[in-house]
Kinemage of the C-alpha trace (Angstrom):
@kinemage 1
@onewidth
@group {chain A} dominant
@subgroup {mainchain}
@vectorlist {calphas} color= white
{ca unk a 1} P -4.621 5.035 10.886
{ca unk a 2} L -6.588 4.639 7.565
{ca unk a 3} L -9.139 2.091 7.104
{ca unk a 4} L -10.418 3.512 3.922
{ca unk a 5} L -14.156 3.310 5.156
{ca unk a 6} L -14.757 6.966 4.213
{ca unk a 7} L -12.015 8.335 2.158
{ca unk a 8} L -8.201 8.014 1.483
{ca unk a 9} L -7.353 9.791 4.776
{ca unk a 10} L -4.805 12.215 3.329
{ca unk a 11} L -3.035 9.586 1.295
{ca unk a 12} L -2.386 11.018 -2.326
{ca unk a 13} L -2.524 9.438 -5.753
{ca unk a 14} L 0.887 10.128 -7.450
{ca unk a 15} L 0.652 12.339 -10.671
{ca unk a 16} L 3.427 10.562 -12.677
{ca unk a 17} L 2.215 7.050 -12.582
{ca unk a 18} L -0.013 5.243 -15.174
{ca unk a 19} L -3.273 4.668 -13.215
{ca unk a 20} L -4.863 4.883 -9.693
{ca unk a 21} L -5.502 2.988 -6.620
{ca unk a 22} L -9.472 2.779 -6.284
{ca unk a 23} L -11.396 2.845 -3.274
{ca unk a 24} L -13.883 -0.192 -3.254
{ca unk a 25} L -15.805 -2.849 -1.545
{ca unk a 26} L -16.337 -6.518 -2.133
{ca unk a 27} L -20.011 -6.223 -2.554
{ca unk a 28} L -19.574 -4.322 -5.774
{ca unk a 29} L -17.127 -6.717 -7.523
{ca unk a 30} L -17.105 -9.819 -9.648
{ca unk a 31} L -16.340 -12.970 -7.715
{ca unk a 32} L -12.561 -13.948 -8.102
{ca unk a 33} L -11.389 -10.188 -8.525
{ca unk a 34} L -9.930 -9.456 -5.090
{ca unk a 35} L -10.748 -10.147 -1.434
{ca unk a 36} L -14.166 -11.516 -0.251
{ca unk a 37} L -13.928 -8.753 2.210
{ca unk a 38} L -12.305 -5.814 3.731
{ca unk a 39} L -9.849 -6.537 6.395
{ca unk a 40} L -11.233 -3.637 8.866
{ca unk a 41} L -14.748 -4.841 9.122
{ca unk a 42} L -14.614 -8.296 7.618
{ca unk a 43} L -17.458 -7.810 5.511
{ca unk a 44} L -18.287 -7.367 1.980
{ca unk a 45} L -19.422 -3.889 2.367
{ca unk a 46} L -16.257 -2.782 3.983
{ca unk a 47} L -13.736 -0.579 2.079
{ca unk a 48} L -10.117 -0.951 0.811
{ca unk a 49} L -7.939 0.159 -1.995
{ca unk a 50} L -7.434 -2.028 -5.018
{ca unk a 51} L -5.614 -2.051 -8.351
{ca unk a 52} L -6.750 -4.610 -10.941
{ca unk a 53} L -4.796 -6.013 -13.897
{ca unk a 54} L -7.285 -5.333 -16.766
{ca unk a 55} L -7.527 -4.548 -20.488
{ca unk a 56} L -7.053 -0.988 -19.353
{ca unk a 57} L -3.691 -1.538 -17.915
{ca unk a 58} L -0.668 -3.033 -19.682
{ca unk a 59} L 1.586 -5.457 -17.664
{ca unk a 60} L 4.216 -3.289 -15.821
{ca unk a 61} L 2.040 -0.347 -15.437
{ca unk a 62} L 2.140 1.375 -12.016
{ca unk a 63} L -0.141 2.803 -9.715
{ca unk a 64} L 1.222 4.900 -6.748
{ca unk a 65} L -0.229 6.204 -3.567
{ca unk a 66} L 1.928 8.285 -1.040
{ca unk a 67} L 1.284 8.978 2.722
{ca unk a 68} L 1.113 12.373 4.124
{ca unk a 69} L 4.601 13.967 4.764
{ca unk a 70} L 6.346 12.616 7.943
{ca unk a 71} L 8.538 15.046 9.628
{ca unk a 72} L 12.331 14.319 9.873
{ca unk a 73} L 12.095 16.100 13.241
{ca unk a 74} L 10.069 13.517 14.684
{ca unk a 75} L 12.941 11.465 15.800
{ca unk a 76} L 10.674 8.726 17.497
{ca unk a 77} L 9.541 7.788 13.968
{ca unk a 78} L 13.159 6.288 13.189
{ca unk a 79} L 15.890 4.162 14.654
{ca unk a 80} L 17.438 5.656 17.761
{ca unk a 81} L 20.682 4.360 19.095
{ca unk a 82} L 20.214 1.148 17.122
{ca unk a 83} L 16.827 0.399 18.716
{ca unk a 84} L 13.918 0.147 16.359
{ca unk a 85} L 11.039 2.438 17.623
{ca unk a 86} L 8.519 2.666 14.821
{ca unk a 87} L 7.190 2.081 11.497
{ca unk a 88} L 4.202 1.443 9.495
{ca unk a 89} L 1.664 -1.785 9.792
{ca unk a 90} L -0.697 -2.711 7.023
{ca unk a 91} L -2.619 -5.478 5.468
{ca unk a 92} L -2.260 -6.696 1.813
{ca unk a 93} L -4.184 -9.185 -0.395
{ca unk a 94} L -2.413 -10.380 -3.594
{ca unk a 95} L -4.168 -13.307 -5.092
{ca unk a 96} L -4.123 -14.678 -8.637
{ca unk a 97} L -2.221 -16.641 -11.073
{ca unk a 98} L -0.781 -13.653 -13.061
{ca unk a 99} L -0.577 -11.221 -10.181
{ca unk a 100} L 1.883 -8.295 -10.606
{ca unk a 101} L 4.036 -6.548 -7.726
{ca unk a 102} L 3.542 -4.634 -4.455
{ca unk a 103} L 6.791 -2.254 -3.749
{ca unk a 104} L 6.789 -0.106 -0.700
{ca unk a 105} L 9.168 2.768 -0.524
{ca unk a 106} L 10.469 5.365 1.811
{ca unk a 107} L 10.761 8.582 -0.379
{ca unk a 108} L 12.326 11.660 0.798
{ca unk a 109} L 11.338 15.261 -0.348
{ca unk a 110} L 14.234 15.172 -2.792
{ca unk a 111} L 12.633 12.190 -4.460
{ca unk a 112} L 15.325 9.622 -3.212
{ca unk a 113} L 13.454 6.280 -2.897
{ca unk a 114} L 14.511 3.289 -0.541
{ca unk a 115} L 12.703 -0.068 -1.097
{ca unk a 116} L 11.261 -1.399 2.106
{ca unk a 117} L 9.513 -4.307 0.458
{ca unk a 118} L 9.139 -5.979 -2.861
{ca unk a 119} L 6.472 -8.683 -3.466
{ca unk a 120} L 5.765 -10.348 -6.659
{ca unk a 121} L 3.429 -12.998 -7.591
{ca unk a 122} L 0.384 -14.915 -5.693
{ca unk a 123} L 0.629 -14.513 -2.052
{ca unk a 124} L -2.678 -16.320 -1.180
{ca unk a 125} L -6.222 -15.826 -0.999
{ca unk a 126} L -6.291 -14.025 2.509
{ca unk a 127} L -5.217 -10.749 4.104
{ca unk a 128} L -1.728 -10.817 5.215
{ca unk a 129} L -0.110 -8.497 7.925
{ca unk a 130} L 3.193 -6.705 7.401
{ca unk a 131} L 5.074 -4.351 9.543
{ca unk a 132} L 8.075 -2.268 8.248
{ca unk a 133} L 10.604 -0.172 9.895
{ca unk a 134} L 10.788 3.553 8.817
{ca unk a 135} L 14.538 4.561 9.553
{ca unk a 136} L 16.344 7.511 8.323
{ca unk a 137} L 19.237 9.733 9.030
{ca unk a 138} L 17.068 12.631 10.041
{ca unk a 139} L 18.174 15.064 7.117
{ca unk a 140} L 14.630 15.265 5.043
{ca unk a 141} L 11.016 14.749 5.627
{ca unk a 142} L 9.825 11.813 3.923
{ca unk a 143} L 6.632 9.717 2.932
{ca unk a 144} L 5.794 6.128 2.416
{ca unk a 145} L 4.736 5.164 -1.157
{ca unk a 146} L 2.762 1.908 -2.079
{ca unk a 147} L 3.236 1.001 -5.685
{ca unk a 148} L 1.193 -1.642 -7.453
{ca unk a 149} L 2.399 -2.932 -10.723
{ca unk a 150} L -0.178 -4.640 -12.991
{ca unk a 151} L 0.256 -8.341 -13.941
{ca unk a 152} L -1.036 -10.077 -16.935
{ca unk a 153} L -4.345 -11.595 -15.359
{ca unk a 154} L -7.513 -9.649 -16.136
{ca unk a 155} L -8.963 -10.965 -12.867
{ca unk a 156} L -5.927 -10.506 -10.658
{ca unk a 157} L -5.411 -7.544 -8.220
{ca unk a 158} L -3.639 -6.219 -5.211
{ca unk a 159} L -5.658 -4.672 -2.240
{ca unk a 160} L -4.366 -2.716 0.736
{ca unk a 161} L -6.260 -2.146 4.116
{ca unk a 162} L -5.669 -0.593 7.667
{ca unk a 163} L -2.557 1.366 6.845
{ca unk a 164} L -1.355 2.392 10.253
{ca unk a 165} L 1.734 4.383 11.393
{ca unk a 166} L 2.864 3.690 14.831
{ca unk a 167} L 1.879 6.171 17.648
{ca unk a 168} L 5.483 7.550 17.700
{ca unk a 169} L 5.064 8.722 14.101
C-alpha cells in the first residue's frame, strides 16, 4: 500500500519518459490546479502524486511511474482457474477542460505492455476509486505502470493516491 505521505514507497520514475510524477500536497498549490485534498487524509496537507499540464510540458508528453516488481511465482496475484483473485486498487483525480490521459499498463520484464485502463479527458472534480485485475500466464515477473499524458490546459492535471495491491499480491 502506498499513500505517498512520506515517499514513493518503492514506486520508480521511468527513465525513458518526458517528465516525472511529483509528490505534492494541495496546500502548496494554486486553486484550480488539482484536488483540494489528498484521498488518504482528506486534508490539504495530505500527499499524493501529480502531473500538471504546463508550459514546460508539450501536449502528448508522458510521465511514467512503475511499481516494485511482482513475482510471476506468486500465483495468487493472478487469475486461477478462471476465478479472479487479486489486483490493484487506486484512486485518481482528473479534472479540467483540457486534461490529458491516464493509462495503466501491466509490463513484463521483457517490456511487453498490456493496457489495463485508458482514461482521457475530464473525469470530474473528485477522487474516484478504480480496481484492476492483474492477470498473467505466469511466465514472467511484471510491474504495474501508471502513465500520465499531458493535455493542453496549463491548470489541468492528473493525481493518484492510495495505490494498493491486494494482500494476495
